[in-house]
VOGU-3710 file (C-alpha; in Angstrom, 3 decimals, decimal comma):
1> malfggsvre> 24,103/28,332/-46,292  22,454/28,047/-42,888  18,699/27,648/-43,013  17,915/28,523/-39,403  21,248/28,731/-37,637  21,733/32,337/-38,668  18,594/33,358/-36,780  19,050/31,325/-33,614  18,451/33,235/-30,389  19,302/32,536/-26,778
11> glpyplgatw> 15,891/31,203/-25,823  15,006/30,029/-22,343  16,141/27,107/-20,161  12,542/26,269/-19,330  10,427/24,398/-20,233  12,697/21,525/-21,150  12,124/19,894/-24,516  10,937/21,443/-27,770  8,187/24,011/-27,192  6,336/25,783/-29,979
21> tglgvnfalf> 5,441/29,326/-28,893  3,529/30,396/-32,007  6,526/32,423/-33,149  9,071/29,623/-33,220  10,404/26,725/-31,180  12,398/26,849/-27,957  14,805/23,951/-27,375  16,161/23,128/-23,900  18,210/20,091/-22,879  19,666/19,284/-19,465
31> sanatkvelc> 23,214/17,948/-19,223  25,501/18,545/-16,265  28,615/17,124/-17,947  28,350/17,898/-21,685  30,566/20,517/-23,312  28,359/21,296/-26,327  24,948/20,343/-27,685  24,088/20,440/-31,369  20,478/20,558/-32,500  20,013/18,459/-35,643
41> lfddtgeqev> 17,165/19,447/-37,975  15,831/17,182/-40,722  13,863/17,684/-43,916  10,100/17,224/-44,153  10,475/13,472/-44,595  12,628/13,147/-41,508  15,259/11,304/-43,537  17,880/13,871/-44,432  19,715/15,950/-41,854  19,699/19,508/-43,204
51> eriplpeytn> 21,349/21,539/-40,441  23,211/21,348/-37,135  22,825/24,291/-34,794  24,830/24,576/-31,569  22,509/25,614/-28,758  24,012/28,980/-27,813  23,272/29,317/-24,101  23,987/27,237/-21,022  21,997/28,150/-17,901  21,768/26,086/-14,734
61> evfhgfipdl> 23,100/23,015/-16,552  20,573/23,443/-19,372  21,613/24,056/-22,994  19,005/26,150/-24,779  18,197/28,166/-27,873  15,225/29,578/-29,789  14,662/29,147/-33,538  12,227/31,745/-34,941  9,671/30,624/-37,539  10,242/26,939/-36,862
71> rpgtfyayrv> 6,892/25,178/-36,753  5,170/22,031/-35,449  6,012/19,015/-37,563  9,733/19,747/-37,550  11,917/16,656/-37,158  14,852/17,019/-34,772  17,315/15,222/-32,478  20,626/16,048/-30,772  24,324/15,326/-30,897  25,974/15,863/-27,539
81> hgpyepeagh> 29,694/16,537/-27,077  31,699/15,755/-23,981  34,263/13,306/-22,593  34,099/9,680/-23,630  35,460/8,229/-20,388  33,482/5,099/-19,470  35,676/4,441/-16,458  34,576/7,837/-15,124  30,933/7,240/-16,062  30,893/9,469/-19,171
91> rfnphklvld> 29,838/8,129/-22,584  29,438/11,196/-24,801  29,747/10,480/-28,500  28,489/13,115/-30,993  28,562/10,524/-33,769  25,473/9,086/-32,148  22,148/10,812/-32,688  20,232/10,980/-29,402  16,561/11,568/-28,711  15,216/14,404/-26,583
101> pyakavvgel> 14,068/12,961/-23,210  11,184/15,456/-23,341  10,100/14,679/-26,927  6,294/14,599/-27,228  6,406/12,624/-30,480  8,970/10,117/-31,751  8,677/9,142/-35,420  10,245/6,252/-37,288  11,545/2,889/-36,179  14,786/1,895/-34,532
111> twdpalfgyt> 16,821/-0,346/-36,819  19,323/-2,416/-34,917  22,848/-1,830/-36,238  26,361/-1,722/-34,722  26,413/2,030/-35,404  23,904/2,533/-32,579  26,562/1,676/-30,008  28,979/4,244/-28,635  31,771/1,660/-28,679  32,896/-0,726/-31,416
121> ighpdadlsy> 31,256/-4,108/-31,007  33,886/-6,855/-31,066  36,740/-4,506/-30,121  39,214/-6,036/-27,627  38,574/-3,175/-25,215  34,785/-3,645/-25,508  32,909/-0,567/-24,251  36,164/1,297/-23,577  36,593/1,617/-27,340  35,110/4,525/-29,294
131> dtrdsapfmp> 32,966/4,184/-32,405  32,802/6,939/-35,041  30,029/5,602/-37,260  26,967/7,832/-37,632  23,900/6,275/-36,009  21,404/8,678/-37,613  20,333/6,326/-40,461  19,149/3,799/-37,886  17,501/6,121/-35,369  13,943/7,459/-35,093
141> rcrvidpaft> 13,428/11,227/-34,904  11,775/13,562/-32,444  9,040/15,799/-33,801  7,780/19,173/-32,620  4,052/19,012/-31,857  1,170/21,441/-31,730  -0,481/20,561/-28,399  -3,861/22,047/-29,374  -6,811/19,732/-28,754  -10,456/20,540/-28,085
151> wgqdrppaip> -11,349/18,709/-24,896  -14,808/20,223/-24,662  -16,430/19,416/-21,329  -14,027/16,596/-20,455  -13,755/16,064/-16,730  -12,052/13,284/-14,782  -14,605/10,843/-13,349  -12,790/11,116/-9,993  -14,087/7,736/-8,833  -13,444/7,240/-5,096
161> wertmlyeah> -10,938/4,533/-4,273  -13,586/2,601/-2,339  -15,643/2,183/-5,533  -12,704/1,508/-7,850  -12,534/-1,734/-9,798  -9,479/-2,094/-12,042  -9,301/-3,868/-15,399  -5,742/-4,514/-16,608  -5,518/-4,634/-20,397  -3,135/-4,402/-23,334
171> vrgltklhpe> -4,231/-1,830/-25,918  -3,438/-4,072/-28,861  -4,372/-7,452/-27,457  -7,696/-6,292/-26,037  -9,418/-5,630/-29,370  -7,203/-7,161/-32,061  -9,643/-10,065/-32,486  -12,872/-8,330/-31,442  -15,468/-8,972/-34,177  -17,622/-5,953/-33,269
181> vapesrgtfr> -14,785/-3,421/-33,379  -14,189/-1,801/-36,766  -11,294/-3,618/-38,494  -9,203/-0,459/-38,821  -9,617/0,257/-35,088  -8,716/-3,159/-33,742  -5,637/-3,099/-31,540  -5,639/0,698/-31,239  -6,513/3,494/-28,822  -9,752/4,010/-30,739
191> glasppmirh> -10,564/0,327/-30,508  -10,158/0,350/-26,730  -12,711/3,164/-26,396  -15,070/1,865/-29,107  -18,780/1,334/-28,305  -18,490/-2,486/-28,015  -15,705/-2,136/-25,456  -17,490/0,595/-23,519  -20,528/-1,685/-23,275  -18,350/-4,545/-22,057
201> fkrlgvttie> -16,634/-2,405/-19,404  -19,969/-1,118/-18,144  -21,454/-4,601/-18,093  -18,588/-5,885/-15,970  -18,881/-2,931/-13,633  -15,225/-1,992/-13,917  -14,501/1,659/-13,250  -10,882/2,056/-14,243  -8,944/0,724/-17,233  -5,260/0,149/-16,487
211> ilpihrfvdd> -3,320/-0,229/-19,723  0,138/-1,728/-20,183  2,903/0,698/-21,207  2,110/3,056/-24,072  5,181/5,291/-23,719  7,354/4,958/-26,807  9,410/1,787/-26,331  11,910/-0,388/-28,195  11,762/-3,944/-29,508  14,866/-5,671/-28,115
221> sylvdqgltn> 17,409/-6,763/-30,725  17,412/-10,412/-29,603  13,620/-10,500/-30,047  13,773/-8,894/-33,479  16,323/-11,505/-34,539  13,776/-14,220/-33,645  10,873/-12,492/-35,350  9,339/-11,522/-31,991  8,496/-8,165/-30,415  8,476/-6,551/-27,002
231> ywgyntlcff> 4,716/-6,964/-26,794  4,245/-5,770/-23,215  6,310/-2,615/-23,780  8,426/-2,564/-20,616  11,431/-1,101/-22,436  10,826/2,635/-22,479  12,683/5,001/-24,777  10,759/8,226/-24,134  8,576/9,191/-21,179  6,382/11,733/-22,989
241> aparryaerp> 5,596/10,297/-26,439  2,751/7,800/-26,987  3,637/4,669/-28,924  2,550/5,140/-32,525  1,960/1,408/-32,989  -1,333/1,793/-31,112  -2,817/4,405/-33,440  -4,966/3,889/-36,532  -2,790/6,479/-38,230  0,653/6,642/-36,607
251> etaysefkem> 1,027/10,338/-37,376  -2,041/11,109/-35,238  -1,187/8,924/-32,228  -1,067/11,994/-29,986  -4,646/13,063/-30,758  -5,994/9,508/-30,955  -4,799/8,897/-27,410  -6,658/12,004/-26,267  -9,787/10,887/-28,106  -9,632/7,570/-26,255
261> varlhnsgle> -9,387/9,318/-22,908  -12,255/11,664/-23,736  -14,518/8,779/-24,796  -13,741/6,785/-21,656  -14,355/9,813/-19,447  -17,629/10,520/-21,222  -18,706/7,010/-20,219  -17,669/7,517/-16,611  -14,528/5,380/-16,919  -11,038/6,226/-15,724
271> iildvvynht> -7,760/5,461/-17,509  -4,538/4,551/-15,691  -1,151/4,142/-17,359  1,342/1,430/-16,457  4,590/3,425/-16,519  8,240/2,354/-16,559  10,500/4,941/-14,957  12,815/2,413/-13,320  14,987/1,673/-16,374  15,335/2,549/-20,054
281> aegnelgptl> 15,968/0,700/-23,303  19,693/1,545/-23,289  20,761/-1,447/-21,202  24,113/-1,681/-19,433  27,632/-0,693/-20,508  27,251/-2,924/-23,565  23,922/-1,407/-24,598  23,205/1,151/-27,334  23,408/4,937/-27,104  19,915/6,207/-27,873
291> sfkgidnasy> 19,161/9,067/-25,491  20,069/9,391/-21,806  23,357/7,533/-22,092  24,664/9,972/-24,677  23,215/13,095/-23,008  24,517/12,630/-19,468  25,112/9,030/-18,472  26,516/9,896/-15,041  23,411/11,881/-14,077  20,613/9,736/-15,481
301> yrllpgqpry> 21,757/6,284/-14,305  22,863/4,701/-11,056  26,466/3,675/-11,539  28,493/1,288/-9,413  30,295/3,217/-6,645  34,029/3,206/-7,272  33,486/1,612/-10,718  31,215/4,002/-12,657  31,929/2,148/-15,892  29,305/-0,333/-14,703
311> yindtgtgnt> 25,620/0,075/-13,940  23,692/-0,852/-10,833  21,093/-3,344/-12,007  18,339/-3,313/-9,383  15,777/-3,737/-12,178  17,188/-6,876/-13,778  17,217/-5,121/-17,155  20,769/-3,774/-17,250  20,389/-0,265/-15,862  18,569/1,651/-13,145
321> vnlsharvir> 17,303/5,222/-13,500  18,907/7,495/-10,910  15,957/8,799/-8,900  18,371/10,309/-6,385  19,294/13,067/-8,852  17,138/16,197/-8,634  16,990/16,654/-12,405  15,946/13,056/-12,945  13,228/13,394/-10,323  12,100/16,480/-12,184
331> lvndslrywv> 12,077/14,594/-15,481  9,829/11,888/-14,064  7,542/14,336/-12,286  7,311/16,513/-15,400  6,303/13,422/-17,350  3,647/12,465/-14,801  2,222/15,974/-14,690  2,208/16,109/-18,486  0,130/12,947/-18,772  -2,324/14,296/-16,192
341> temhvdgfrf> -2,648/17,904/-17,316  -2,168/17,556/-21,078  -3,356/13,993/-21,731  -5,991/13,857/-18,929  -5,097/10,428/-17,520  -6,420/9,545/-14,074  -3,443/7,823/-12,510  -0,436/5,564/-12,836  0,754/2,087/-11,974  4,526/2,175/-11,417
351> dlgtilarep> 6,449/-0,846/-12,691  9,086/-1,974/-10,155  7,936/0,885/-7,968  10,515/0,240/-5,261  13,102/1,792/-7,599  11,294/5,127/-7,293  11,923/5,173/-3,567  15,424/3,727/-3,704  18,289/5,881/-2,478  21,955/4,777/-2,430
361> hgfdeqsgfl> 21,382/3,228/0,997  18,260/1,363/-0,130  14,481/1,772/-0,057  13,404/4,921/1,788  9,796/5,844/2,441  11,021/9,446/2,615  12,934/9,335/-0,668  13,250/12,460/-2,762  10,862/11,176/-5,402  8,134/10,143/-2,970
371> kaveqdpvld> 8,336/13,486/-1,185  8,212/15,336/-4,495  5,073/13,449/-5,500  3,414/13,893/-2,120  3,704/17,678/-2,205  2,648/18,013/-5,850  -0,975/19,248/-6,082  -1,420/17,734/-9,555  -0,176/14,265/-8,658  -1,859/14,286/-5,275
381> avkliaepwd> -5,220/14,321/-7,075  -4,730/11,142/-9,151  -4,463/7,444/-8,379  -0,943/6,182/-7,656  -0,292/2,426/-7,593  3,087/0,859/-6,870  4,369/-2,520/-7,885  6,235/-2,668/-4,561  9,230/-4,802/-5,441  12,421/-4,821/-7,503
391> cgpggyqvgg> 15,476/-7,074/-7,859  17,760/-5,051/-5,600  18,686/-5,595/-1,933  15,625/-5,123/0,276  13,546/-4,687/-2,847  10,389/-6,373/-1,531  8,370/-3,563/0,062  4,717/-4,606/0,039  3,004/-2,328/2,552  6,015/-0,027/2,728
401> fppgwaewnd> 4,754/2,870/0,640  3,439/6,036/2,290  -0,202/7,059/2,767  -1,956/8,016/-0,459  -0,437/5,146/-2,429  -2,067/1,853/-3,355  0,072/-1,234/-3,927  -0,179/-4,497/-5,804  -0,666/-7,095/-3,073  1,017/-10,334/-4,114
411> kfrdtvrayw> 0,192/-11,785/-0,706  -3,453/-11,734/-1,755  -2,572/-13,396/-5,061  -0,525/-16,182/-3,506  -2,886/-16,875/-0,613  -5,998/-17,101/-2,773  -4,233/-19,308/-5,307  -2,875/-21,612/-2,615  -6,202/-21,828/-0,782  -8,284/-22,796/-3,795
421> kgddgqmasl> -5,528/-25,126/-4,961  -6,068/-26,969/-1,676  -2,769/-26,262/0,075  -2,548/-26,802/3,823  -2,521/-24,049/6,409  -4,076/-21,204/4,417  -7,073/-20,307/6,590  -5,498/-17,620/8,783  -3,826/-15,907/5,861  -7,031/-16,058/3,820
431> asrltgsadv> -8,929/-14,393/6,663  -6,520/-11,466/6,542  -6,674/-11,165/2,758  -10,475/-11,197/2,714  -10,635/-8,358/5,225  -8,236/-5,914/3,573  -4,797/-7,178/4,655  -4,641/-4,962/7,706  -1,508/-6,838/8,760  0,197/-5,287/5,731
441> fgrrgrkpwa> -1,532/-1,943/5,157  -3,191/-1,080/8,467  -0,927/1,777/9,511  -0,683/5,569/9,275  -4,332/5,978/8,417  -4,132/3,883/5,268  -7,382/2,326/4,116  -8,254/-1,125/2,737  -8,250/0,275/-0,797  -4,457/0,563/-0,523
451> svnfitahdg> -4,378/-3,193/-1,172  -4,773/-3,788/-4,905  -6,048/-7,344/-4,833  -5,325/-9,503/-7,843  -5,064/-13,177/-8,660  -3,731/-12,839/-12,201  -1,972/-10,069/-14,101  -0,216/-9,694/-17,441  2,860/-11,363/-15,935  1,935/-15,004/-15,315
461> ftlndlvsyn> -0,852/-17,419/-16,093  -4,302/-16,253/-17,099  -7,073/-17,411/-14,778  -8,062/-20,125/-17,233  -4,479/-21,384/-17,427  -4,083/-21,208/-13,653  -6,635/-24,014/-13,383  -5,516/-25,845/-16,544  -1,738/-26,236/-16,214  0,589/-27,444/-13,490
471> dkhneangeg> 3,638/-26,198/-15,373  4,493/-23,292/-17,647  4,673/-23,886/-21,396  6,752/-21,028/-22,793  8,350/-22,812/-25,726  7,079/-20,164/-28,159  9,342/-17,590/-26,473  12,435/-19,235/-27,938  14,241/-19,660/-24,629  13,799/-23,391/-24,163
481> nrdghdhnls> 11,018/-22,851/-21,615  13,592/-21,483/-19,162  11,951/-18,055/-18,835  8,985/-17,219/-16,627  8,174/-18,196/-13,063  8,111/-21,816/-11,914  6,263/-21,067/-8,657  2,772/-20,498/-10,042  0,595/-22,096/-7,344  -1,458/-23,514/-10,191
491> wncgaegptd> -3,374/-26,790/-10,464  -4,572/-28,383/-13,680  -7,549/-30,118/-12,016  -6,525/-33,488/-13,374  -5,208/-32,987/-16,912  -2,478/-30,790/-18,354  -3,991/-28,337/-20,818  -7,215/-28,654/-22,817  -9,332/-31,739/-22,242  -12,688/-33,181/-23,274
501> dpeinalrdr> -13,336/-34,577/-19,803  -16,592/-32,906/-18,681  -15,881/-33,351/-14,965  -12,476/-31,691/-15,219  -13,880/-28,829/-17,288  -16,734/-28,330/-14,814  -14,234/-28,220/-11,933  -12,049/-25,735/-13,798  -14,959/-23,398/-14,428  -16,008/-23,648/-10,787
511> qirnmiatll> -12,474/-22,817/-9,675  -12,500/-19,788/-11,967  -15,799/-18,670/-10,447  -14,397/-19,268/-6,952  -11,457/-16,984/-7,567  -13,455/-14,278/-9,337  -15,912/-14,222/-6,436  -13,123/-14,189/-3,853  -11,473/-11,286/-5,634  -14,615/-9,173/-5,962
521> lakgtpmila> -16,022/-9,843/-2,487  -12,789/-9,194/-0,549  -11,912/-5,865/1,041  -9,494/-3,841/-1,045  -9,304/-2,671/-4,648  -9,953/-5,574/-7,041  -8,077/-5,866/-10,339  -9,281/-8,179/-13,102  -6,974/-9,252/-15,913  -8,621/-8,596/-19,274
531> gdelghtqqg> -9,905/-11,822/-20,763  -10,226/-13,729/-17,503  -13,958/-13,057/-17,614  -14,026/-14,893/-20,967  -11,829/-17,844/-20,059  -8,944/-16,523/-22,180  -5,990/-18,892/-22,541  -2,356/-18,255/-23,433  -1,844/-21,987/-23,998  0,081/-22,306/-20,765
541> nnnaycqdne> 2,503/-19,460/-21,493  3,116/-17,570/-18,255  5,540/-15,028/-19,727  3,955/-13,907/-23,000  5,911/-10,627/-23,074  7,077/-11,221/-26,652  3,932/-12,755/-28,139  2,169/-10,167/-30,291  -0,146/-12,796/-31,751  -3,063/-15,088/-30,933
551> iswidwntga> -1,286/-16,327/-27,805  -1,815/-12,937/-26,173  -4,678/-11,461/-28,175  -8,025/-12,022/-26,469  -10,395/-14,305/-28,328  -13,908/-12,861/-28,027  -15,562/-15,818/-29,755  -15,630/-18,054/-26,690  -19,206/-19,219/-27,086  -21,494/-20,259/-24,245
561> rgealtrfta> -18,633/-20,786/-21,801  -17,254/-17,297/-22,259  -20,704/-15,763/-21,979  -21,425/-17,701/-18,786  -18,174/-16,581/-17,151  -18,777/-12,979/-18,220  -22,312/-13,092/-16,851  -21,042/-14,485/-13,541  -18,342/-11,815/-13,261  -20,868/-9,077/-13,968
571> rvsalrrrfp> -23,229/-10,510/-11,388  -20,664/-10,623/-8,588  -19,498/-7,140/-9,520  -23,088/-5,927/-9,215  -23,305/-7,476/-5,746  -20,151/-5,625/-4,758  -21,856/-2,365/-5,716  -25,168/-3,412/-4,161  -23,710/-3,860/-0,681  -21,699/-0,879/0,635
581> lltrgrflng> -20,535/-3,147/3,457  -18,080/-4,731/1,007  -16,383/-1,441/0,154  -16,352/0,398/3,476  -13,183/2,322/4,112  -12,366/0,547/7,371  -10,335/-2,562/8,077  -12,165/-5,474/9,685  -10,517/-6,891/12,786  -13,011/-9,288/14,353
591> ewdetlglkd> -12,634/-7,654/17,768  -15,522/-7,137/20,161  -16,848/-3,568/20,073  -17,977/-2,795/23,621  -19,761/0,383/22,564  -21,840/-1,179/19,817  -21,923/-4,670/21,301  -20,876/-6,547/18,200  -18,043/-7,685/15,978  -17,507/-6,327/12,492
601> vtwiapdate> -16,569/-9,814/11,270  -17,066/-13,223/12,857  -15,465/-16,410/11,609  -17,867/-19,328/11,619  -17,081/-23,054/11,706  -19,303/-25,469/9,719  -21,274/-26,278/12,897  -22,319/-22,585/13,169  -20,095/-21,861/16,180  -17,432/-19,204/16,198
611> madeqwseah> -14,049/-20,601/15,193  -11,779/-21,284/18,137  -8,101/-20,364/18,215  -6,949/-23,926/17,699  -9,030/-24,267/14,540  -6,959/-21,604/12,774  -3,839/-23,714/13,094  -5,370/-26,910/11,755  -3,330/-27,654/8,651  -6,136/-29,539/6,927
621> arcmgvlldg> -8,904/-27,019/7,625  -10,545/-25,999/4,362  -14,009/-24,599/5,110  -15,262/-21,590/7,056  -17,905/-18,900/7,063  -17,278/-15,164/7,126  -20,085/-13,214/8,795  -19,951/-9,493/7,951  -22,140/-7,469/10,312  -23,830/-4,535/8,609
631> raqatgivqr> -24,294/-2,749/11,941  -20,546/-2,393/12,476  -19,097/1,108/12,579  -18,868/2,350/8,976  -16,727/5,482/9,420  -14,717/7,223/12,136  -17,956/8,265/13,781  -18,910/5,832/16,515  -22,376/4,775/15,477  -24,042/1,706/14,074
641> gndatllmvv> -23,836/1,043/10,399  -26,905/0,720/8,274  -26,018/-2,019/5,791  -27,005/-5,607/5,138  -25,426/-8,483/7,000  -23,703/-10,989/4,724  -22,404/-14,514/5,151  -19,721/-15,852/2,840  -18,859/-19,557/2,978  -15,679/-20,872/1,366
651> nahhdvvefs> -14,881/-24,542/0,974  -11,598/-25,648/-0,620  -12,095/-29,236/0,563  -12,419/-31,747/-2,253  -15,724/-33,078/-0,923  -19,080/-31,782/0,282  -19,178/-30,068/3,689  -22,470/-29,705/5,552  -22,591/-26,129/6,779  -25,158/-25,128/9,381
661> lpevvggrew> -26,464/-21,655/8,555  -26,089/-19,626/11,774  -28,981/-17,992/13,587  -28,800/-14,215/13,837  -30,968/-12,215/16,218  -33,332/-10,000/14,291  -33,097/-12,093/11,171  -35,563/-14,547/9,723  -33,570/-16,577/7,200  -30,723/-16,454/4,713
671> rllidtnlad> -31,111/-15,505/1,051  -28,678/-17,269/-1,294  -26,980/-14,868/-3,691  -24,109/-17,000/-5,021  -23,257/-20,663/-5,138  -20,370/-21,210/-7,525  -21,465/-24,803/-8,017  -24,825/-23,760/-9,464  -25,737/-22,334/-12,819  -26,808/-18,701/-12,844
681> ddtaaeptfg> -30,420/-19,662/-13,369  -30,445/-21,619/-10,116  -29,474/-18,612/-7,990  -31,044/-15,783/-9,983  -34,264/-16,185/-7,993  -32,237/-15,914/-4,750  -33,788/-18,829/-2,804  -33,957/-18,630/0,977  -32,951/-21,059/3,714  -33,811/-21,123/7,395
691> fehlyevtgr> -31,457/-20,905/10,334  -29,643/-24,151/11,179  -30,334/-25,434/7,685  -27,559/-27,855/6,750  -26,490/-26,525/3,397  -24,434/-29,023/1,415  -21,493/-26,945/0,294  -20,000/-28,611/-2,761  -16,313/-29,375/-2,674  -14,309/-26,389/-3,914
701> slllfelvld> -17,073/-23,811/-3,986  -18,036/-20,424/-2,559  -21,407/-19,208/-1,284  -22,750/-15,779/-0,430  -25,904/-15,199/1,613  -27,751/-12,047/2,653  -29,592/-11,947/5,968  -33,353/-11,533/5,523  -34,684/-9,420/8,374  -37,608/-10,430/10,527
711> psygiartkr> -40,188/-7,606/10,154  -41,844/-8,567/13,418  -38,642/-7,839/15,320  -39,132/-4,154/14,607  -35,622/-2,853/14,825  -34,721/-2,352/11,165  -34,782/1,352/10,357  -34,024/0,870/6,663  -34,486/-1,887/4,129  -30,914/-3,143/4,532
721> ravrpptrpa> -30,388/-2,617/8,268  -28,469/-5,635/9,605  -28,613/-7,104/13,065  -26,489/-9,018/15,523  -23,907/-11,750/14,869  -24,507/-15,470/15,393  -24,207/-17,448/18,570  -20,634/-17,535/19,800  -18,935/-19,270/22,734  -19,942/-17,574/25,977
731> vaeqpypatl> -17,338/-15,126/27,275  -18,035/-13,635/30,668  -16,720/-10,169/29,950  -18,754/-9,726/26,759  -21,773/-12,046/26,831  -24,316/-12,077/24,050  -27,123/-10,952/26,349  -25,341/-7,606/26,406  -25,762/-7,428/22,666  -29,439/-8,267/22,929
741> alveaemaae> -29,824/-5,694/25,674  -28,423/-3,030/23,411  -30,831/-4,008/20,643  -33,793/-3,918/23,022  -32,658/-0,561/24,384  -32,636/0,789/20,844  -36,180/-0,498/20,339  -37,383/1,111/23,542  -35,775/4,424/22,600  -37,383/4,389/19,182
751> ea> -40,812/3,543/20,620  -40,455/6,367/23,134
//
């Protein structure tokens, strides 16, 4: 006897998914090519299928039906009927239970078994064969949710891009070993937003936590066979359901995620999700049938033109989501809006973001997806970050995304690594990276914040390992050390891996400080990899995607070294906030401003003269100063800025360089804020040095000075008003006396 089938009603084709109305549940599933959809209901344990109900209506390619009196907590999934014609791109097989793409909760684990595949593994015809085994015993279930949650006064922090500082972290690895986090909360959403972590975030000065994928994902079968897991989570199964593995109580993952967001917001911190909409866990033609493949393969995936049996693999993972299809664009946009409006997240980082803008002819800045996002008032209000590359033709698109987007800037990563490693010919590129990468992002009104500057990320060496290993050491991954990148631009400073040599360890720590300071003092949006501030090591593994263990988990018991690195990071971060000059929303170009009579940035040689053109091309050049003039135009309004003037000195040479501190009109001396060769105690008092002082810049170190104004000069209108740049080679059309004349004219006007 039918339990609910006898009362099924037509329902509505929108919203898609399973929606509890208070009177029952509406089910709606898109499929352009299916012939019938059966709703499968399960008992209260989710184990036993108790009823199959054909969805009665088909409207605008959506199968739908309404089941009165059905309540939240109900377990369900689908069986979808249609042609099994792989050579035509269709892979319908009702023997395979498939998950709702719009499911808000997915319960149970996937158990790898041949029954999960729509074809018979080992059959001579491979995926052209047809398998009739029931996959339900090995599949998780969807579950109807009650979306009610009391948010109280929760409001997004809405931190301006110019003040944003990202902290990339893995929910589990961040707190799994944290001694101050409650044991039951370690490695969970609650652990991430626990008081010890909030204190750490605030101490570092980070504003925005970017977490690796938490959409429900799958552990690959080849990893399970080796006793490993898909630790990073870049193998999405459902775009709406949070991964239960990150909850204290799996059945409350939905509400625990919201609690995490609310606690972060209450502390003034944002949360950004790393999302994977470029591919799914179903792989290629030889992959399993879990959801999209069995619902409408030809619509959801990009198939090879003329040979739709095969998948386009621009992601390197077997399949590519078809973001040229209107319904697929809608699926992704519905997911994004859901995480903003229902789960209150503050933005997204898009894995292999080029896929989102890829049309059949290639990357298109005016792709359907990008236009859909741009006109969406919900998505227009949150932070959008692209990883601007994929494996397809023309897939490298750094700087190619439209206004409003930020992008991971691997040019910054590679240049900074190469410079501090001591490679030749890096000075000109470093100058661009320090000033916002205008050569990449300076178009269409984009701002320096569009460049997400990073030196390390989850994919690759940690900062500690970057200065401790010449080569990757991925043996624990079970692939014979063949996986992971070989081009790391790393340098072990004289010994491979851990060492007791005090000189090598001192150099490594200085190199870490150099790169942290470079990252936080450069124009753009800085991103720190969680654990780098502690000296976290992955033992040389630069591809720890499958290491859900102490290799990836951050060790918080790092003693005096970890505390010193954390203190240094916090100090440089505080300087970034202290000087608005470092976060102004304008690119620096080093050009002479006739109106204001100054340059926004001047590049200084060790002898205190402005660097000449030929010096930029010197392959062995390693040291320069970067003078940032606080009087430069701060906004679109043509007027003098009102900030401090700063001098940064970088020296990647292996030996000491004597650097003459330049004289600046209106200044009295230079105050030392950072010297990466000195202990914190030596610079905490901020000692001062006179003009033309020959400062011995230690090999491989970075300095930051603030100009101390001369009160007798009488032109400073505020405490941090900066003055003119240093002496430069005389140029007839823009001589320095003109600058001085402008300053004196200002003085006369003020006195009048």
